[in-house]
C-alpha positions as CSV (number, residue, x, y, z in Angstrom):
1,M,5.7,-23.4,1.0
2,T,6.4,-19.8,-0.2
3,S,4.8,-17.1,1.9
4,V,4.3,-13.4,1.5
5,R,3.5,-10.4,3.6
6,I,0.7,-8.1,2.6
7,R,0.0,-4.6,3.9
8,E,-3.6,-3.4,3.6
9,V,-3.5,0.2,2.4
10,G,-7.2,0.8,1.8
11,P,-7.9,2.9,4.9
12,R,-5.4,5.5,3.7
13,D,-4.4,5.0,0.0
14,G,-7.9,3.7,-0.8
15,F,-10.1,6.1,1.1
16,Q,-8.2,9.2,0.0
17,N,-9.3,9.0,-3.6
18,E,-12.9,8.2,-2.9
19,P,-15.4,11.0,-3.8
20,E,-17.9,10.2,-1.0
21,T,-17.2,11.5,2.5
22,I,-16.7,8.4,4.7
23,A,-17.9,8.8,8.2
24,T,-15.3,8.3,11.0
25,A,-17.4,5.5,12.6
26,D,-17.5,3.7,9.2
27,K,-13.8,3.9,8.8
28,I,-13.3,2.5,12.2
29,R,-15.8,-0.3,11.5
30,L,-14.0,-1.2,8.2
31,I,-10.5,-1.2,9.7
32,N,-11.7,-3.4,12.6
33,A,-13.1,-5.8,10.0
34,L,-9.7,-5.9,8.3
35,G,-8.0,-6.6,11.6
36,R,-10.2,-9.7,12.0
37,A,-9.0,-11.0,8.6
38,G,-5.5,-11.6,9.9
39,F,-3.5,-8.6,8.7
40,T,-0.5,-7.8,10.7
41,R,0.2,-4.5,8.8
42,I,-2.5,-1.9,8.0
43,E,-1.9,1.6,6.7
44,V,-4.4,3.6,8.8
45,A,-4.0,7.3,8.4
46,S,-2.1,10.3,7.0
47,F,-0.8,13.4,8.5
48,V,-1.2,15.4,5.3
49,R,-2.8,18.8,5.7
50,P,-6.6,18.5,6.1
51,D,-7.4,21.0,3.3
52,V,-5.3,19.0,0.9
53,I,-7.0,15.7,1.5
54,P,-10.2,16.3,3.6
55,Q,-11.1,12.7,3.5
56,L,-8.2,11.9,5.9
57,S,-8.7,14.8,8.2
58,D,-10.0,12.5,11.0
59,G,-6.9,10.4,11.1
60,I,-6.2,10.8,14.8
61,A,-9.9,10.1,15.7
62,V,-9.6,6.9,13.6
63,L,-6.4,5.9,15.2
64,R,-7.9,6.4,18.6
65,G,-11.1,4.6,17.8
66,I,-9.9,1.4,16.1
67,D,-9.6,-1.9,18.1
68,L,-7.1,-4.2,16.4
69,P,-5.7,-7.5,17.6
70,D,-2.3,-7.5,19.3
71,G,0.5,-7.7,16.8
72,V,-1.1,-5.5,14.1
73,D,1.3,-2.8,13.1
74,R,-0.4,0.5,12.3
75,M,1.2,2.7,9.7
76,V,0.8,6.4,9.1
77,L,1.9,8.4,6.1
78,V,3.9,11.6,6.6
79,P,4.6,14.2,3.9
80,N,7.1,16.5,5.6
81,S,8.7,17.6,8.9
82,K,5.5,19.5,10.0
83,G,3.5,16.4,9.4
84,L,6.0,14.4,11.4
85,D,5.6,16.9,14.3
86,N,1.9,16.3,14.3
87,A,2.3,12.5,14.1
88,L,4.8,12.3,16.9
89,A,2.5,14.2,19.2
90,V,0.4,11.0,19.2
91,R,3.3,8.6,18.7
92,E,1.6,5.9,20.9
93,L,-1.1,5.4,18.3
94,F,1.1,3.7,15.6
95,E,4.2,1.6,15.0
96,E,5.3,2.5,11.5
97,V,5.9,5.8,9.6
98,A,6.0,6.0,5.8
99,L,7.8,8.8,4.0
100,F,7.4,9.2,0.3
101,V,8.9,10.8,-2.8
102,S,8.1,10.6,-6.5
103,A,10.9,9.4,-8.8
104,S,9.5,11.8,-11.3
105,Q,10.4,15.5,-10.7
106,T,7.2,16.7,-12.3
107,H,4.9,14.4,-10.3
108,N,6.7,15.2,-7.1
109,K,6.1,19.0,-7.7
110,R,2.5,18.5,-8.6
111,N,1.8,16.1,-5.7
112,I,3.6,17.9,-2.8
113,N,4.8,21.1,-4.3
114,R,8.5,20.2,-3.8
115,T,11.4,19.1,-5.8
116,V,12.8,15.6,-5.3
117,E,15.9,17.1,-3.9
118,E,14.0,19.2,-1.3
119,T,12.0,16.1,-0.3
120,M,15.1,13.9,0.1
121,A,16.8,16.6,2.2
122,D,13.9,16.5,4.6
123,V,13.9,12.7,4.5
124,K,17.4,12.7,6.1
125,V,16.2,14.8,9.0
126,M,12.9,13.0,9.4
127,G,14.5,9.5,9.2
128,K,16.7,10.3,12.2
129,R,13.7,11.4,14.2
130,I,11.7,8.3,13.3
131,V,14.4,5.9,14.2
132,A,15.2,7.8,17.5
133,D,11.5,7.4,18.5
134,D,11.8,3.6,18.0
135,L,9.4,3.6,15.1
136,R,9.8,1.5,11.9
137,F,10.8,3.7,9.0
138,C,9.2,2.7,5.7
139,A,9.8,4.5,2.4
140,V,7.5,4.8,-0.6
141,I,8.8,5.8,-4.1
142,A,5.9,6.8,-6.4
143,T,6.0,6.7,-10.2
144,S,8.7,4.0,-9.9
145,F,7.5,2.4,-13.2
146,G,6.6,5.4,-15.2
147,C,5.2,8.9,-14.9
148,P,2.1,10.3,-16.6
149,Y,3.9,13.6,-17.2
150,E,7.5,12.6,-18.0
151,G,7.0,9.1,-19.4
152,H,9.9,6.7,-18.8
153,V,11.5,6.8,-15.4
154,P,15.0,5.3,-15.4
155,M,15.4,2.3,-13.1
156,D,18.8,3.6,-11.9
157,R,17.1,6.8,-10.7
158,V,14.5,4.9,-8.7
159,L,17.0,2.5,-7.1
160,G,19.3,5.4,-6.4
161,L,16.5,7.1,-4.4
162,A,15.9,3.8,-2.6
163,E,19.5,3.6,-1.6
164,D,19.3,7.1,-0.2
165,F,16.3,6.1,1.8
166,A,18.1,3.1,3.2
167,E,21.1,5.3,4.2
168,S,18.6,7.5,6.0
169,G,17.4,4.5,8.1
170,A,14.5,3.0,6.1
171,T,14.2,-0.8,6.6
172,E,11.4,-1.2,4.0
173,I,11.1,0.5,0.6
174,G,7.9,0.2,-1.4
175,F,7.9,0.9,-5.2
176,G,4.6,2.3,-6.4
177,D,3.1,1.9,-9.9
178,T,1.2,5.1,-9.3
179,T,-0.8,5.3,-12.4
180,G,-0.6,1.7,-13.6
181,M,2.1,1.9,-16.2
182,C,4.1,-1.2,-15.3
183,N,4.1,-4.5,-17.2
184,P,5.1,-8.0,-16.1
185,A,8.3,-8.1,-18.1
186,Y,9.6,-4.9,-16.5
187,A,8.3,-5.9,-13.1
188,S,10.4,-9.0,-13.2
189,K,13.5,-7.1,-14.3
190,F,12.9,-4.3,-11.8
191,F,12.5,-6.4,-8.7
192,A,15.4,-8.7,-9.5
193,A,17.6,-5.5,-9.6
194,A,16.0,-4.0,-6.5
195,L,16.6,-7.1,-4.4
196,E,20.2,-7.2,-5.6
197,R,20.9,-3.5,-4.8
198,L,19.1,-3.4,-1.5
199,P,20.4,-6.2,0.7
200,G,18.9,-6.3,4.1
201,V,16.0,-4.1,3.1
202,E,12.4,-5.3,2.8
203,V,11.4,-4.6,-0.8
204,T,7.7,-4.1,-1.3
205,A,5.6,-4.1,-4.5
206,H,2.7,-1.7,-4.8
207,F,0.8,-2.1,-8.1
208,H,-2.3,-0.4,-9.5
209,N,-4.8,-2.1,-11.7
210,T,-5.5,0.9,-13.8
211,R,-4.9,-1.0,-17.1
212,G,-5.7,-4.5,-15.8
213,Q,-2.1,-5.7,-15.3
214,G,-1.9,-5.5,-11.5
215,L,-2.1,-9.2,-10.7
216,A,0.2,-10.1,-13.6
217,N,2.8,-7.7,-12.3
218,A,2.5,-9.0,-8.7
219,Y,3.1,-12.6,-10.1
220,A,6.2,-11.3,-12.0
221,A,7.5,-9.6,-8.9
222,L,6.9,-12.8,-6.8
223,Q,8.8,-14.9,-9.4
224,A,11.7,-12.4,-9.2
225,G,11.9,-13.0,-5.4
226,C,9.7,-10.2,-4.0
227,T,7.7,-11.4,-1.0
228,S,6.2,-8.1,0.3
229,F,3.1,-6.5,-1.2
230,E,0.6,-3.7,-0.7
231,S,-3.0,-3.7,-1.9
232,S,-6.4,-2.2,-1.1
233,F,-9.6,-4.1,-0.3
234,G,-12.3,-3.6,-2.8
235,E,-9.8,-2.2,-5.3
236,L,-10.3,1.1,-3.6
237,G,-8.4,4.3,-4.4
238,G,-5.6,5.3,-6.6
239,C,-3.6,8.5,-6.8
240,P,-5.1,12.0,-6.6
241,V,-2.5,13.4,-9.0
242,P,-3.3,13.3,-11.9
243,A,-7.1,13.0,-11.8
244,G,-8.4,9.6,-13.0
245,S,-5.4,7.6,-11.7
246,T,-7.5,4.9,-10.0
247,G,-7.0,1.3,-9.3
248,N,-5.0,-0.2,-6.5
249,I,-5.1,-4.0,-7.0
250,A,-7.8,-5.6,-4.8
251,T,-6.4,-7.3,-1.8
252,E,-9.0,-10.1,-2.0
253,D,-8.0,-10.8,-5.7
254,L,-4.3,-10.8,-4.8
255,V,-4.9,-13.1,-1.8
256,S,-7.1,-15.4,-3.9
257,M,-4.4,-15.7,-6.6
258,F,-1.7,-16.4,-4.0
259,H,-3.8,-19.0,-2.2
260,E,-4.5,-20.8,-5.5
261,M,-0.7,-20.9,-6.1
262,D,-0.1,-22.4,-2.7
263,V,1.5,-19.1,-1.5
264,G,0.8,-18.4,2.2
265,T,-0.5,-15.1,3.2
266,G,-1.7,-15.7,6.8
267,L,-5.0,-14.1,5.8
268,D,-8.6,-15.4,5.9
269,L,-9.7,-14.8,2.3
270,E,-13.4,-14.9,3.2
271,A,-12.9,-12.4,5.9
272,V,-11.1,-10.1,3.5
273,I,-14.0,-10.4,1.0
274,D,-16.5,-9.7,3.8
275,A,-14.6,-6.5,4.6
276,A,-14.6,-5.5,0.9
277,R,-18.3,-6.1,0.7
278,L,-18.8,-4.0,3.8
279,A,-16.9,-1.2,2.1
280,Q,-19.2,-1.6,-0.9
281,D,-22.2,-1.2,1.4
282,V,-20.7,1.8,3.2
283,L,-20.0,3.6,-0.1
284,G,-23.4,2.6,-1.6
285,R,-22.0,1.5,-5.0
286,K,-20.5,-1.5,-6.6
287,L,-16.7,-1.9,-6.3
288,T,-14.5,-3.4,-9.0
289,S,-12.8,-6.4,-7.4
290,H,-13.6,-9.7,-8.9
291,S,-13.7,-11.7,-5.7
292,I,-16.5,-9.5,-4.3
293,V,-18.7,-11.0,-7.0
294,A,-17.2,-14.5,-7.4
295,G,-16.0,-15.3,-3.9
296,P,-13.2,-17.8,-3.2
297,V,-12.6,-20.7,-5.5
298,R,-14.4,-23.7,-4.3
299,W,-12.7,-27.0,-5.0
300,Y,-15.3,-29.7,-4.4
301,P,-14.2,-33.3,-4.0
302,S,-14.9,-35.7,-6.9
303,P,-17.3,-38.6,-6.4
304,S,-14.4,-41.0,-6.1
305,E,-12.8,-38.9,-3.4
306,E,-16.1,-38.6,-1.5
307,N,-16.4,-42.4,-1.4
308,A,-12.8,-43.1,-0.6
């Protein structure tokens, strides 16, 4: 049976774009619920400046407060060397560090006020420090499938950045459909090329459902050989730049699709749905995932099977 790995990114990528202020205790409660669903990888916090993303300013308190089962790798996102300094001061609280860049020059400047070249120069320095601290170095390339400011982003540019990350020590590289511009045909072509050009690197798909194509893109990536995915419970979040770029694919919808296809995830779908429903209660509004409403598919036995 085919199996995949799914990283839950709701506690960071999901929460950061939510308009409501989420209490630290509620964040801890939600992350603990995700831990009980069987995740082995959760993106928990960010070391971005608190004035830039106030929602994530309690990251250290969240990391200290959560109680996850053994074997769950906690990831933190770091924007630059100063952020890495702050992260390494509490290095015992996590196992993975994600560094990121946008493949689009305009998006990178608007997102973190740096050129792509400046970001990648810092990556080389940070990568050495991450590896030296015996942490897993993961990379994220935003706008991999299109930019809202520049339009088409050449595949060769994206994969070239991925190769630069790998040379700097990254063992996993995630490709982000930041504003939901990918389509299944391109996803298939892209991930086939990425897997060929990045031998020995874990290639991860991160799709948004902004235009309703997230699950179709995930299926296309799977068919191309990709077995690593990121998603957000409750379909929380999106990208803060530009405004309105919402819609990570819902973890529970992704897991439901995979389970119906006999693709193993290691996750308890009902527990993931419960966590998403808890998030809905905490936020006090309806979330947009389908599985929150419909629940898992129930395959009841036919009368002949019941009497067999």
